Each structure stands twice: as C-alpha cells, then as structure tokens.
N, C-alpha and C positions, 0 to 999 in steps of 0.2 A: 543468346541475348539476355535470358534472365540471370544467368550466372555473371554475365560481364557486369550486368547494370547493378545487381546485388553487390558484387566484390567492390564497384567503384563508389557506391554511396556508403557502403560500409566503412572503407578506407576514411571517406571524408567525415563520417561521424567518428571514427576514431582519431582521426588527426585534430579533431575539434578537442576531445578529451585530452590528448596528450599535450596540446598547447598550452593547457592549464599549468604546466611544470613551470614554465617561464614566469608565473604568477605566484609560485609556490614560495613560501617564507620559511620554511623549514622549522616550523611550530607545531606544537599539537594544538593549539587554537586555530591554526590555518589549516591543518590537515583535516581536523573534524569539524570546522566551523567556518571556514575560509575567511579567518580573521574578523568575522562578523561585519563583513562588509558587502554584502550580496544586495543587488538593487531589488524593491519589492516587486516588479513587475516579474523578475527573473525567477524569484523565490515562490510567486505565485503559479508560474508556469511550470516550474521544477516540480513543486510539490503535487501537482494535478497529474503530471507525466508520472511521476513516481507512484502516485496510488493508482494510477491505470494500469500501467506496466503490462506484462505478460498475463494478467489476472483479467484484464480487459479484453486485450486482443485475442487471447486463446480461450481462458475461462468464461468468461460471460457470453462472448459470442457462442460458444459450445453450449451452454446451458440454455439461452435463447432457443437455438436450433432445435433443441429437445423438448423444451417446456412450452414454447410458443409465446403468444402475446402476456401471459402472466407474468412474465420475465420483467415486463415493465414496472412492476410494483418493487423490485429491487432498486430501479433507478429512482424511483419517486421517494421511497423511504430512505435510501441510503443519502440523497442529497440533501433532503430536509433534516435529518438528524446531524450530517456533517455541519450543514449552515447553522444550526441551532447551537451546537457546542462551541463552533467557533466564536460566535458573540461572547463567550464569557472565558474562553480558555487562551487563545492566541496571544493576544497582547499581554496578558498576565504572564504567560511563559518567557515571552520575548524580555519582559523587564525583570523576572527572577533570574533569568541568564546572565543579564547584566550586572545584577546584585550579587549574585553568587561566584561569578568568574568561572563557572564549570564549564567544562567542554563537552560533557557527555549529559544525555536525557535525564538518566537515573541520577546522576550528581546534583542536576537542577532539583529535581524533587526531593532528594534526599536533604538537601540544605535550604529548602524553601522558605522556612520560617527561622531561619537564623542558625540553630543548632544543626549538627551533622547526625544521621542515622546510619552508621557505617554497617550494621547487621542486615537491617533492609536493604541497604546498598548493594551488599555483595548477593542476597538472595534474589534483588531484582535482576542483577547483572546475569545470573544463571539462568533465569528466566529468557532474558534477552537473548543471549547465545543459543540456547536450545531452539527458541521459537522463532527468532528471525533466522538461525541457521536454516532451519525447515523452510522457511519463507524464500531465503535466497535460493535453495534447492528448486523450489517450485519454478523461480524465475529461469533458473538453468534449465530445467525440464521444458520450459514453454518455448526457450530457442531453439532446443532440440527438435521439438514438435515441429516448429514452423520450417527449418530446413528439411525434414523428412516430408512435410505436405507439399512443398514446392519444387525442392530439387532431387527429392527420394534419397536423400543421404540419411545415412544410420544416425539413429538419435543420439547414441552414445557419442558419436563424432561431434555432433551439434552441441552436446553438453560440454565435452571438453573444450571446444572452441570458445563458448561463452565463458566458462571459467577462466580461460587465459587470456581473455580480452579483460575480462573483470579487474583480474590482478593488475594489467598493465596499466588501466585505468587509476586505480587505488595507489600504485606505487607512484605514478606520475604526478597526479595533483590533487589525492585525497578527494573531499565533498566537492571541490569546486570544479573537476573534472565531470563529477556526476551530474552537476547542477547545469552546466554548460551544454552536455550532450542531452539531458533532459529537454532543454528549451528546444534545440535544433530538431530532435526527433517528434516532439509535441507538434510543431508547426508542420512538419512533413505529413505525419500521420493525419492531421486533421484535413489536409487537402485530398491526401489519398482516401479517405474514408467517405468524404464527400463525393468524390468522382467515382468510387465503387457504388455506392448507394443510389445515385443518379442513374448512372448505366445500367444497373441491375433493373430499377423500374422501368425505365425507358425500354429496354429490350422486353419485356414482358408485354409492354402496351399500355402502360401509365398507372396511375394509382389505383384506379376502379379495378382494372383487370388483375392488378397484382394483390388486391384485397379478395376479389372474387376467388381466386386460384388458392389463397389460403383459407379461406372458409371452407374449401373442400376437403380440407384435413381435418377428421374429426375432432373437436374440442381444442383446435390450435388456437383460435381466438377467444377462449372463454377467459374471462377477467378472475375467475376464482380458482384457486389450486385445488386440485383433488386430494380427497383423505386428510381433509383439515380436522384437527382434534375438535373443535366446535364447529358444526355445519353453518352455512349461511352467512350474511354479513359480519354477523359478531366474529366469525371465525376469520373472515378475510381482514378485518380491521386489526385484528390481533397479530395477523400475518406480517401486514404493512407495519404496523407498530413494531415488530420485531426488527425488521429491516432498518427502522428507523436508529435503533440502537445499534445496528452495523455502520450507520452514518457516525453517530457519536462516538462509536469505537476508534474512529480517525485520532481522537486525542491520545489514545493509548499506543500510538505506532510510532516509535522513536525515529525511525528514517523518513517519515513525513515532517514530523513535528520539529525536526532539527533544520529545515529550511526556515521556519519560522523565527527559530532560534538565532539564525545566522542573519537575520535584518538587523542593520546598524540603529536605526531609529525605531522605537515602537510605534511612531506616527505611519510608518510605511505599513503596517499590517492591514489597513484598511485597502490600500492600492493592492497588495499582494491577493487579498480574498476576492477583489473585484476580478482578477486575471483567473484566479483559481475556480470560482463557481461558473463564470460565463463559459468556459472552456469546457468545464466538467459536463455541464448539462447538455451542451450541443452534442459532445464527442458521446456521451452515452446514448444520447437518443440515436445516435447513427449508427453505434454498435448493436444495439438492439435491433434496429432494422436491418442491419446486414446480416445478423444471425438469423433473423425469419426469412429474409430472401434465399440463405443459403439452404434452407429445407427444400426451397421450390428447385434450386438449381442442382443440388447435390443429394438427392434422395437417398442415396446408397450409403451416406454416411451414418445411416441410423443402425445399421450392423457393423460399423467400424468404429472410427473415432469421432465424434463430433467436435472435439477439440481442435480439428484439423480443418474446420470451417472456413475461416478466414483466408488462409493461404491458399486454400483450395478453390474457393469462389473467385479470387484473384485471378488465377490462372485460367480460368474460364472466361472471364469478362474483360481484362486489360490487356492492353500491348504489353509484350514482353519486359521492356524496361521499366514500366510502371509495376508490374509484377516484382521485380528486382528491387525496386525502390521500397514498396510496402513490406517486402521479406526484410530489407536492411531496416527500416524503421522498427519492426517487431523486435528484430534482433538487438537495435539499439536501446530500445525500450527495456527489454528483459536485462541487458547488460548494465544499463544506467542504475535501474532499481535494485538489481543484485549488487552492485559494488555499495549503494546506499545502505544496504542490509548487512553487508559485510562489515563496513566502515562504523556503524552501529554498534554491531558485535564486538570490533576490535575496540572501540571506545570504553564499551562496558568492561572488558578485560583489565585494559591498560589504566583506566581511570578509576574503575571501582573496584574489581577485584584483586588487582596487584599494582596500586597507584603509584608505586615508585617506577614503574615503566613509562609513564606518561610522558616523560621529558627526553626519552631516548628514541630517536628517530629510527634506529636500526630495529630496536625490539618492538617498536609499533608497526613498522612495516612487515616483520617477520610474522606478527601474530595476526596481520591482515591475510598473509599467505596461507596460514594456518587455517583460518577460519573459511577461506575460499575453498581450500582442500576437504574441509568438513561438508561445506553444502555441496561440493562435486560428489561427495560418497553417497549422501542422502538422495541425490537426483539420480544416480546411476541405480541404486538399490532400493527405492520406492516406488510402488506401482500405483500409487494414488492419483487421481486426476488433478490437474494445477487448481481446479477452481476448489477442490475438497481441502488440498494442502492448505491452500492461502487462506480460505475461511477458519480452519482449525487453528493455525497460527494467528491470524488476526483476533480472532473471538478470545483467544488466552491471553495475550497481551492486552487487549482492551480490559479485561476483567483484571488484571494485574494493576496496571496504572491507572485507568480511567476513574475509578472510583475515588482513587487519591488527589486528582487533579481537580474533580468536581466538588470534593470537601474543602481544598485550597480555595476554588472559587467562590465558595459558599463561607469563607473566612473561618473555617474550622482549624483547630490547632490539637494535635496529638501526640502521644508517646511515641517512641518507635517500636514498642510492643504492640500497640493498637494498630499501628502502619501495618506491620506484617501479618496480623490476624486478618485486617481487611483485605490485603492482597491474596493471601492464602485462600480465604473464604469466597472471594469472587471467582477465582480459579476453580476452587473445587466444584462451585455449583455449576460453573459452565460445562466442566469436563462431564459431570454426572448428568447432566442435562444431555449432553450429545452420546454419551453411553447408553442412555436409556431410549434413543432415537427420536427424542421430542424436537430436536433440531429441524427436522424435515418439515415442521410446521411453524416452528417458532426459533428463529435465530437465538443460539445459545447465550450470546453476549447479552442480551436483555435481561435473564434472570440473574446472570453473574454480576453484572452492573449494578443493578438494584438491590441486590443482596449485598455488596459490597458498601454501597452509599448508605443503606439503612444501618447496617452494623457500625458504620463508621459514625454516623450520626449519634448514636448510642454511647460510642468510646471515646469521642472526642467532644471539646469545648469551643464555644465561639470564641473569637479573638477578643470581641468585647467584654466577654464575661471574665476572660484571663487579665485583660487590662485592668479591669474595675476592682479585681482581687489582689492585685499586684502591689506590693509594698511601696513601689515607687511610681504608682499610677498617678499621683497628684503632684509630682515633681514639675 
C-alpha cells in the first residue's frame, strides 16, 4: 500500500511539473524566470517550499531529534533574520531585475548600478556552481534517505531516481516546473505534517503527557545549548543572533531569490511575503515538534541515522496511504528544490561564464544535464549529513552575495575590484570560522556577512556622495 500510494502521488507531482512544458516559450527568460509572470502567492509559496525542502524534512527534524528543544532557537533566529532582510532586499531585487533585463541572479547583481562587472560576475558564477551544486547534492541525498527510511530501498537508487526526475523537470519547463510542483508539495506537506504532529501527541495521551515523557530525557528540554563559547544568557543570545544571520542569509541564495525576481510587478512582493512567512512559521514549528516526538517513538535512531526520523515516524503513526503521501511529498520537495539549484547553476554558466550560450536552448539544457550529473556524483560520494552540507553551502553563498546586496540597499556604489574583495573576504572569514570549529556555537555566516559589509563600507561610496561630486549632477 505504501509503495502504491507513493508511486501514485509522485506521478501526480511529476505530471504537474511536466505540464509546464505547454506554457514554455522556448526563451532563456522563460526557462530561468518563467517570463517574469509568476503570481505573487505562487512565488511566495514556491520560495518557502524551496527554502524548506530536504533541509527541513530531513535535516532539521534530524537535528531536533538529537538536540531537543534547543533547536527552537534555529526557527526563531532564522525566521526573524529572513523577515528583517526581506524588508530591504526583495522589492529592490525585483526592480533591479526589470531594470537590467538579466535572467541570472549574478547578472542582476553585476549590473545593479548600471555598469557591468564581468570579472566579479565570473567569480560569482564559479561560487554558484560549486556550492549550489553541493546544495543540490544534499537534496538528492535527502531523497535517497527518505526512500531508504520508508521502503528500505538502497540510497544510491533513490539518489539516481531524484536526479533523473530533476532532469525531466528542468528539460520540460525550467523554473516554471519547479514553481508549480513547489506549490503542490507545500500544500500537501502542510496537511501531512499537521496530521503527523496531532496523531503523535494524541497517541501518547495529550500535550501534558508528551511534555512529561520528553522531560525524562536528560537535558532534552533545556533551552541553552551545551558547550557555549560564552556561558549563560550572553552566550545563548549570541547563539540566537548567529541564527538570525542564517535567516538573513536567504538573500544570498540564488535559487530562492529568483522566485521574487520572477514576479511581474514589484507591488506583488508584499503578497508574496505574506504567503512565505505565514507558511514558514507554522511549518517550522510543526517540524520541530515532529522531531521531538520522533525521539519518543524511535529511540533506536540515536545509534543509527537521526535524519531518517520523519519517514520512520510516519510509518509508525499513519495509514500506509498517508505514509506514501508524505514520502512522495518529501521526494517532490527534494526534486523541486534540486532542480531550482540546478537551474541557478545553469544560468550562472550560460549567462555569466559563457554568455554566448544564453540564447541557445540546446546548449542551455545540455548544461543543465551536466550540472545534474555533477550534483549526483557529489551525492553518491559525500558522506556529510544533509544538515551539514546545506549549512556549509548556505553560509558560503550568503557571505559571497549577502554583503553586496546589503550595501546596495544602503545606496553604496563600488568598483568591481572592491566588489571582488568584499565577496572573497566574506567567504574566507566564514570558511575560517568553520575550520576552527566555532560554527558549533555561532553560525559562520554571521562573521562572514559582518566582515563583508564592514569592508564594503570602507571601500565604497554612498550614491549621494557620487551624485554630488559628478560633473553632471547639476544638470
């Protein structure tokens, strides 16, 4: 029954994605930005589904299973930082996309102030391909883990299946296929997660009984992470503040920000944000709750793989047809996010590294296929957890692109050389922070972004200063 249900729902998700072929206009703008005609509600729902993806279903629930209630600070910090950054960036990015006419995230940033930055653009594209490729590998790995946890299938087979379906989506409809399937799986997974949480609590005997059982696990309901660099409340606040920067880091993720770039009218950004944050807060809270319930229902995962918590608890609590639905939802989430990542990499190559390819449909789709193969190879050879791999890629991209977007929002102008220095400095600080092991207490994106912005303020000028010193400023 689980297998039949899984295949049925998965085929439905696949059909939604493939149906986008009939709306395709065979242009690079349509392939990468859906001709900039995406409805605001659809963009918001797609952006949050892409943000959550295998990271939420597999990584966050697995982390919560291990860490306990302290994982709630990830949610609080992340959403707060994401919301804060969106106030200044999303609308400006949409307007800049219209102004520049670019189809890639890097292209818009490179031409934000009118002139192009070709060298910065190519370096940024290389970062995009490497780290979004690793991110895509994490999604492919998450799909393999989900199949293994429920159906017992080999994770390698699951990874191949995700990769092949991702390629089908990308070839069929580009970003439109991803957005449509995002919306479908987001709605399905919200219902499924609500059901899983309430059934789990009900079977234990209610909220009070659940809290009592969790309290019996030593330290599981503690709100302070162990081994803080700075003990006590100051250390906790610094820990939370670090995760605020994880939320701010969303502005540096091309595969998410492209959704806001694809909205036709900047006035629609507000509606998109309402859908995005409403869904995000509810779903993240449910995911945290399910992760903690999994510790009660599946204590044996402590010695196995905690990232199998969601599919495993679904098998215990739900009817096989609903288990198949959840598995198909997870699978669709990993696919729709993975194809967004692959498409962003493809755009970086065809629009930023080799721009002569951007108007050739065959070369665009061939590049997409090669990127998918690259991500699959990483997924099959890398032993890192989904959570760790996503956070590494997330923080690196955030430090590469986030400072520049913040500086643009602050009306700063800079030379291409300064932009390159800012990008490389932010990434170097983040990677060094992680290498030293300090990321266990403070998310490495925080020092990386702060370093990039601080350096940028020194190396750039305000737009007002540039205009007042310009020889044509009084014309």
